C-alpha positions in Angstrom: -9.6 -10.9 -39.3 -7.4 -11.8 -36.3 -4.3 -10.0 -35.3 -1.3 -11.0 -33.2 -0.9 -9.7 -29.8 2.8 -9.1 -30.5 4.2 -11.9 -28.2 7.7 -12.8 -29.3 7.8 -15.9 -27.3 5.9 -17.8 -24.6 6.3 -16.6 -21.1 6.0 -19.0 -17.8 6.3 -17.2 -14.5 5.8 -18.7 -11.0 4.5 -16.3 -8.3 8.2 -16.8 -6.6 9.7 -15.6 -9.6 8.6 -11.8 -9.2 10.9 -9.1 -8.3 9.3 -6.3 -6.4 10.4 -2.7 -5.9 8.7 0.4 -4.9 8.6 3.3 -7.2 6.1 5.5 -5.3 5.5 5.5 -1.3 2.8 2.6 -0.5 3.1 1.0 -4.0 4.8 -2.3 -4.5 5.3 -3.2 -8.2 6.2 -6.5 -10.0 6.6 -6.6 -13.7 5.0 -9.7 -15.2 5.0 -8.8 -19.1 6.9 -6.0 -20.3 6.3 -4.3 -23.8 9.9 -5.9 -24.8 8.1 -9.2 -24.5 4.9 -8.1 -26.8 6.5 -6.0 -29.2 4.9 -3.0 -27.6 1.4 -4.7 -27.8 0.6 -4.5 -24.0 2.5 -4.8 -20.7 1.0 -6.4 -17.3 2.1 -5.3 -14.0 1.3 -6.6 -10.4 0.8 -4.2 -7.9 0.4 -4.2 -4.1 -1.3 -1.0 -2.7 -0.6 -0.3 1.0 -3.5 1.2 3.2 -4.2 4.9 2.3 -2.0 4.6 -0.8 -2.7 5.4 -4.3 -1.5 7.7 -7.2 -2.8 11.0 -7.9 -5.4 11.7 -10.6 -3.7 11.0 -13.9 -4.2 10.6 -17.7 -2.6 8.2 -20.0 -2.6 9.9 -23.2 -1.4 6.9 -25.2 -2.7 3.8 -23.5 -5.9 2.0 -22.1 -5.9 0.6 -18.7 -7.6 -2.3 -17.1 -6.9 -2.6 -13.2 -8.2 -6.0 -11.8 -8.5 -6.5 -8.1 -7.0 -9.7 -6.7 -7.2 -8.9 -2.9 -8.4 -6.2 -1.0 -10.5 -3.2 -1.8 -9.9 -0.5 -4.0 -11.7 3.0 -4.6 -11.6 4.2 -8.4 -12.5 7.5 -9.8 -13.1 8.1 -13.5 -15.4 10.5 -15.4 -16.7 12.1 -12.4 -17.8 8.7 -10.8 -16.2 7.0 -7.8 -16.7 3.4 -6.9 -15.3 0.9 -4.7 -14.8 -3.1 -5.4 -13.3 -5.8 -3.7 -11.5 -8.8 -5.2 -12.9 -9.7 -8.7 -14.0 -6.5 -9.6 -12.2 -4.2 -12.1 -11.8 -0.9 -13.8 -11.3 -0.4 -17.6 -10.2 3.1 -18.5 -9.8 4.4 -22.0 -6.8 6.4 -22.9 -7.4 10.2 -22.3 -9.7 9.8 -19.3 -8.6 11.4 -15.8 -8.7 8.4 -13.2 -7.0 7.6 -10.1 -7.4 4.8 -7.6 -6.7 4.6 -3.8 -6.8 2.0 -1.0 -8.8 3.4 2.1 -8.8 -0.2 3.9 -6.4 -1.0 6.8 -5.0 -3.9 4.9 -2.8 -4.0 1.5 -4.7 -4.6 -1.9 -3.3 -6.5 -4.9 -4.2 -5.8 -8.5 -3.0 -6.8 -12.1 -2.7 -3.9 -14.4 -2.7 -4.2 -18.1 -1.9 -1.4 -20.5 -2.3 -1.3 -24.0 -0.2 -0.4 -26.0 2.6 -1.1 -23.7 5.6 1.0 -22.6 4.1 2.9 -19.7 5.4 0.0 -17.4 8.9 1.3 -17.8 7.7 4.4 -16.2 7.9 2.6 -12.7 11.5 1.7 -12.7 12.2 5.5 -14.0 10.5 7.1 -11.0 12.5 5.0 -8.5 14.4 7.0 -6.2 13.1 10.3 -7.6 11.6 13.0 -5.6 7.9 13.7 -6.0 8.5 17.1 -7.5 10.0 15.0 -10.5 6.9 13.1 -10.8 5.1 15.5 -13.5 8.1 15.7 -16.0 9.0 12.1 -15.8 5.3 11.4 -16.2 5.2 13.2 -19.4 8.1 11.3 -21.0 5.9 8.1 -20.8 2.6 9.3 -22.0 1.3 10.4 -18.9 -0.2 13.6 -17.3 -0.7 14.5 -13.6 -4.2 16.0 -13.4 -5.0 16.5 -9.9 -4.7 15.2 -6.5 -5.2 11.5 -4.7 -8.5 10.6 -4.1 -9.2 12.4 -0.9 -12.1 10.4 0.8 -13.9 7.1 0.1 -17.1 7.0 -1.6 -20.4 6.5 0.1 -21.7 3.8 -2.1 -21.3 0.1 -1.6 -19.0 -2.2 -3.5 -20.0 -2.6 -7.3 
């Protein structure tokens, strides 16, 4: 049996129609498909990760996450494994798994991030202009737990 994605209408968007904002230092975010477009089924955001930037180790308690690298190189950590991938690579993270990513390169990286179900994308505008000390409490409101620090060093292995 096939189920609906929850889309309420079609969506067309050009690259120029993106509105970028900076929720955390070193991260630029553009909402592409928000929860209100999908009846909560999923969200899709585009993210530019500055050199040396990336979130701390965290857990999405109620959503699976797929991060697809469009440009640059990103390090991912999940389940005790750390790996790096360039454009065309991705990480699929099940809900409840501690994970993080970081750009250790000298140039920005760009990714598409899909979360299902949606809703977490609203965390990004909620943290805009807040202090880092506010992050854990705000994260909890959106089904996320801060579980540790940012990835500290690049992995020794080659690209996956």
